[in-house]
C-alpha positions in Angstrom: -15.0 4.6 -52.7 -14.6 1.6 -54.9 -16.6 3.1 -57.7 -14.2 6.5 -57.5 -11.3 4.1 -57.6 -12.7 2.1 -60.4 -13.6 5.1 -62.1 -10.0 7.2 -61.8 -8.0 3.7 -62.6 -10.6 3.4 -66.1 -9.6 7.3 -67.1 -5.7 6.2 -67.7 -3.3 8.6 -67.9 -2.3 8.9 -64.6 1.0 9.8 -62.9 3.1 7.6 -61.1 2.4 9.7 -57.8 -1.6 9.5 -58.4 -0.9 5.6 -58.8 0.6 5.6 -55.5 -1.9 8.1 -53.7 -4.9 5.7 -55.4 -3.2 2.5 -54.2 -2.7 3.7 -50.5 -6.4 4.6 -51.0 -7.1 1.1 -52.1 -4.9 -0.6 -49.6 -6.3 1.3 -46.9 -10.1 0.3 -48.1 -9.1 -3.3 -48.3 -7.7 -3.4 -44.6 -11.3 -1.8 -43.6 -13.2 -4.4 -45.5 -11.2 -7.1 -43.8 -11.8 -5.4 -40.5 -15.6 -5.2 -41.4 -15.3 -8.9 -42.3 -13.5 -10.2 -39.3 -16.2 -8.3 -37.2 -19.4 -9.7 -38.8 -17.7 -13.2 -38.6 -17.0 -12.6 -35.1 -20.6 -11.4 -34.2 -21.8 -14.7 -36.5 -19.6 -16.9 -34.0 -21.3 -15.2 -31.1 -25.1 -15.6 -32.2 -24.4 -19.0 -33.3 -23.3 -19.7 -29.8 -26.0 -17.8 -28.3 -29.1 -20.1 -28.1 -31.2 -17.2 -27.7 -30.4 -15.4 -31.0 -32.8 -15.3 -33.9 -32.4 -16.5 -37.6 -33.1 -13.1 -39.0 -30.1 -11.8 -36.9 -27.7 -14.2 -38.2 -29.2 -14.0 -41.8 -28.4 -10.1 -41.9 -24.7 -10.7 -40.7 -24.2 -13.4 -43.2 -26.1 -11.0 -45.9 -23.7 -8.3 -44.7 -20.6 -10.7 -44.8 -21.5 -11.9 -48.3 -21.9 -8.2 -49.8 -18.5 -7.5 -48.5 -16.9 -10.0 -49.7 -17.0 -9.1 -53.4 -16.0 -5.4 -52.4 -12.7 -6.8 -51.0 -12.1 -8.7 -54.1 -12.4 -5.6 -56.4 -10.3 -3.4 -54.0 -7.5 -5.7 -54.2 -7.6 -6.2 -57.5 -7.6 -2.5 -58.2 -4.7 -2.4 -56.0 -3.0 -4.9 -57.9 -3.7 -3.1 -61.5 -2.8 0.1 -59.8 0.6 -1.3 -58.5 1.3 -2.7 -61.9 0.6 0.0 -63.6 2.9 2.3 -61.8 5.7 -0.2 -62.0 5.4 -0.2 -65.7 5.6 3.6 -65.6 9.0 3.5 -63.6 10.2 1.0 -65.5 9.6 3.1 -68.9 10.7 6.1 -67.1 14.1 4.4 -66.2 14.6 2.9 -69.5 14.2 6.2 -71.0 16.9 7.7 -68.4 19.1 5.0 -69.5 18.6 5.6 -73.2 19.1 9.2 -73.0 22.2 9.1 -71.2 25.2 9.9 -73.4 27.7 7.3 -73.8 
């Protein structure tokens, strides 16, 4: 999903509707990644509190969290870029409408 978002944004020439749709997808993905990170952190706390948990289990969960954080950062950056581009398109359209209006 991150790769598809990145490729679509890089392609450029998107309409405002496409930008809004992609922005919504990016927001949904960011929410899902945040939830996964919270769940992993919760599991880590539980494993840490359990004296019988193995180091391997904790290491696996740590690796999972550490792999999710960069994905979340990238998705949040893409979402911000999409929002900025959509805002710029709206502004350009509004300006063109104002300039085209007869006086």
